[in-house]
C-alpha positions as CSV (number, residue, x, y, z in Angstrom):
1,M,158.4,-108.0,119.7
2,N,158.4,-107.9,123.5
3,E,162.0,-108.9,123.6
4,R,163.0,-106.2,121.1
5,F,160.6,-103.5,122.2
6,P,159.7,-104.4,125.8
7,Y,157.5,-101.4,126.4
8,C,155.7,-101.2,123.1
9,G,152.5,-102.9,124.4
10,L,151.9,-104.7,121.1
11,K,150.2,-108.1,121.1
12,G,149.7,-110.7,118.5
13,K,146.0,-110.4,119.0
14,P,144.5,-107.9,118.3
15,H,147.3,-105.5,117.3
16,I,149.4,-107.6,114.8
17,E,146.4,-109.5,113.4
18,S,144.6,-106.2,112.8
19,K,147.6,-104.7,111.1
20,I,148.0,-107.7,108.7
21,K,144.3,-107.5,107.8
22,I,144.6,-103.8,107.0
23,F,147.7,-104.3,104.9
24,K,146.1,-107.1,102.9
25,R,142.9,-105.1,102.3
26,Q,144.9,-102.0,101.2
27,M,147.0,-104.1,98.9
28,G,143.9,-105.6,97.4
29,Y,142.4,-102.1,96.7
30,I,145.6,-100.9,95.1
31,L,145.9,-103.9,92.8
32,E,142.3,-103.4,91.8
33,I,142.9,-99.7,91.2
34,Q,145.8,-100.4,88.9
35,K,143.3,-102.0,86.6
36,Q,141.2,-98.8,86.3
37,V,141.4,-97.2,82.8
38,S,140.1,-93.7,83.5
39,G,139.3,-91.2,86.1
40,F,142.0,-92.2,88.6
41,G,144.8,-94.6,89.1
42,W,148.0,-95.6,91.0
43,D,151.1,-93.3,90.6
44,D,154.1,-95.6,91.2
45,A,156.4,-92.6,91.5
46,T,154.6,-91.0,94.4
47,K,153.2,-94.3,95.7
48,M,149.7,-93.0,96.0
49,V,146.3,-92.9,94.2
50,T,145.8,-89.8,92.1
51,G,143.2,-88.6,89.6
52,E,139.6,-87.2,89.9
53,K,138.5,-87.3,93.5
54,E,134.8,-87.6,92.8
55,V,135.3,-90.6,90.5
56,F,137.5,-92.3,93.1
57,M,135.1,-91.6,95.9
58,G,132.3,-93.1,93.9
59,W,134.4,-96.2,93.3
60,A,135.4,-96.4,97.0
61,Q,131.8,-96.4,98.4
62,G,131.2,-99.6,100.3
63,K,134.9,-100.5,100.4
64,D,136.0,-100.4,104.0
65,G,139.1,-98.1,104.4
66,A,139.5,-97.4,100.6
67,V,138.6,-93.7,100.9
68,A,141.8,-93.1,103.0
69,L,144.0,-94.2,100.1
70,F,143.3,-91.2,97.9
71,C,146.3,-88.8,97.5
72,K,147.9,-90.4,100.6
73,P,151.4,-91.7,100.2
74,F,151.7,-95.5,100.8
75,P,155.5,-95.9,101.3
76,L,155.3,-99.6,102.2
77,Y,153.8,-100.5,98.8
78,D,156.9,-102.1,97.3
79,K,157.7,-104.0,100.5
80,L,154.1,-105.3,100.7
81,C,154.2,-106.3,97.0
82,E,157.1,-108.6,97.8
83,I,155.0,-110.3,100.5
84,Y,151.4,-110.3,99.2
85,A,151.0,-109.1,95.6
86,K,151.7,-112.4,93.9
87,D,149.0,-114.2,95.8
88,R,146.6,-111.3,95.5
89,A,147.1,-111.2,91.7
90,S,146.3,-114.9,91.4
91,G,143.3,-114.6,93.6
92,S,144.7,-117.1,96.1
93,M,145.8,-114.9,99.0
94,V,146.6,-117.3,101.8
95,K,145.0,-116.7,105.1
96,G,147.1,-115.4,108.0
97,P,146.6,-113.8,111.4
98,G,143.8,-111.2,111.3
99,D,141.7,-112.8,108.5
100,D,138.2,-114.2,108.8
101,E,138.4,-117.7,110.3
102,E,134.8,-118.8,109.4
103,G,135.9,-120.5,106.2
104,D,138.5,-122.4,108.1
105,K,136.0,-123.7,110.5
106,N,133.6,-124.9,107.8
107,E,136.5,-126.6,106.1
108,A,137.5,-128.3,109.3
109,E,134.0,-129.7,109.7
110,K,134.1,-131.1,106.1
111,N,137.5,-132.7,106.9
112,D,136.0,-134.3,110.0
113,D,133.3,-136.0,107.9
114,A,135.8,-137.3,105.4
115,I,138.0,-138.7,108.2
116,S,135.1,-140.5,109.7
117,S,134.5,-142.3,106.4
118,T,138.1,-143.0,105.4
119,L,140.2,-142.8,108.5
120,A,143.6,-143.8,107.0
121,I,143.3,-141.4,104.0
122,G,142.0,-138.6,106.2
123,Q,144.8,-138.9,108.7
124,S,147.4,-138.7,105.9
125,S,145.7,-135.7,104.4
126,D,145.4,-134.0,107.8
127,R,149.1,-134.4,108.4
128,R,149.9,-132.8,105.0
129,D,147.5,-130.0,105.8
130,R,149.2,-129.3,109.1
131,K,152.6,-129.2,107.4
132,R,151.2,-126.9,104.8
133,R,149.6,-124.6,107.3
134,R,152.8,-124.5,109.4
135,K,154.7,-123.5,106.3
136,I,152.2,-120.8,105.4
137,E,152.2,-119.4,109.0
138,N,156.0,-119.3,109.0
139,E,155.9,-117.4,105.7
140,E,153.3,-115.0,107.0
141,L,155.3,-114.3,110.2
142,S,158.4,-113.7,108.1
143,G,156.5,-111.3,105.9
144,L,155.1,-109.6,108.9
145,A,158.5,-109.1,110.4
146,T,159.7,-107.6,107.2
147,A,156.7,-105.2,107.0
148,L,157.0,-104.2,110.6
149,T,160.7,-103.5,110.3
150,A,160.1,-101.3,107.3
151,L,157.3,-99.5,109.1
152,I,159.5,-98.9,112.1
153,D,162.3,-97.6,109.9
154,V,159.8,-95.1,108.2
155,E,158.6,-94.0,111.6
156,K,162.2,-93.5,112.9
157,E,163.1,-91.5,109.8
158,S,159.9,-89.3,110.3
159,T,160.7,-88.8,113.9
160,S,164.3,-87.7,113.1
161,I,163.0,-85.2,110.5
162,M,160.5,-83.8,112.9
163,M,163.2,-83.4,115.6
164,D,165.5,-81.5,113.2
165,M,162.6,-79.3,112.2
166,K,161.8,-78.6,115.8
167,K,165.4,-77.7,116.6
168,S,165.6,-75.4,113.6
169,F,162.3,-73.7,114.6
170,L,163.4,-73.1,118.2
171,R,166.7,-71.7,117.0
172,D,165.0,-69.3,114.7
173,V,162.7,-68.2,117.5
174,E,165.6,-67.6,119.8
175,I,167.6,-65.6,117.2
176,G,164.5,-63.6,116.5
177,E,164.1,-62.6,120.1
178,K,167.8,-61.7,120.4
179,R,167.6,-59.6,117.2
180,T,164.5,-57.8,118.6
181,N,166.4,-56.9,121.8
182,L,169.6,-56.1,120.1
183,F,169.1,-52.3,119.8
184,G,168.2,-52.0,123.5
185,V,171.3,-54.0,124.6
186,L,173.6,-51.9,122.4
187,S,172.1,-48.7,123.7
188,N,173.0,-49.7,127.2
189,L,176.7,-49.8,126.3
190,Q,177.8,-46.3,127.3
191,E,181.0,-46.4,125.4
192,L,179.1,-46.4,122.1
193,T,177.7,-43.3,120.4
194,P,174.1,-43.2,119.0
195,I,175.4,-43.5,115.4
196,E,177.6,-46.5,116.4
197,V,174.5,-48.2,118.1
198,V,172.5,-47.8,114.9
199,E,175.3,-49.0,112.6
200,A,176.1,-52.0,114.9
201,T,172.4,-52.9,115.1
202,T,172.3,-53.2,111.3
203,I,175.6,-55.1,110.9
204,I,175.0,-57.6,113.6
205,G,171.2,-57.9,113.1
206,L,171.6,-59.0,109.4
207,D,173.8,-62.0,110.3
208,D,172.6,-64.8,112.6
209,K,176.1,-65.9,113.5
210,K,177.1,-62.4,114.5
211,V,174.0,-62.2,116.7
212,E,174.9,-65.4,118.5
213,I,178.5,-64.3,118.9
214,F,177.5,-60.9,120.3
215,Y,175.3,-62.4,123.0
216,S,177.9,-65.0,123.9
217,V,180.7,-62.4,124.4
218,P,181.1,-61.3,128.1
219,D,179.5,-57.9,128.8
220,E,182.9,-56.3,129.4
221,S,184.0,-57.4,125.9
222,K,180.9,-56.4,124.0
223,V,182.1,-52.9,123.2
224,M,185.4,-54.2,121.9
225,F,183.5,-56.7,119.7
226,V,181.2,-54.0,118.3
227,K,184.0,-51.6,117.6
228,S,185.9,-54.3,115.7
229,L,182.9,-54.7,113.4
230,L,182.6,-51.0,112.8
231,K,186.2,-50.5,111.7
């Protein structure tokens, strides 16, 4: 992450671990919600939880972070399904960065007792466990990279849309100001009669492109431009 985004400030712990934990918890809630038979449920078309809010809020009590899922789009659902849903559905979600490590510590203590009594068998088992853990960690990291890439793509797309909306808004504001001042600018053109000023204000003011062209034309050519429109 630091090589690809040197100024992002993200760290494996706590940022990435926390994000994985949140993703897993939300996936677990969604898979549980899909089993609901009345009141509310998962809408796969909109990728969010819909239904009766009061019923959902009652279900969500005591479930950390579940309330935020109601009527809130979850665009990463399909991507996360590819990574986590299979293990969640079978009830055997493997642990990864960000999960509670207490169970792992207890298991390690049990393994130590077994090793002390049967050293040869314990060492062999420990090697298999290490290989299995390394494989799981590699799969978790691969899944995390996929999820983060999808998240970055969504954020980039949202940023692009917001920038386009901002540009459009600023352009509308600018055109509005020019249209407001149009009559005054035309009135200052001494070569135009009052009736020509009124007619030109109507013709130019109703067309954004004409407004932009009028203001871009040099002052000495504005009268010529107006009279060409009035013909």
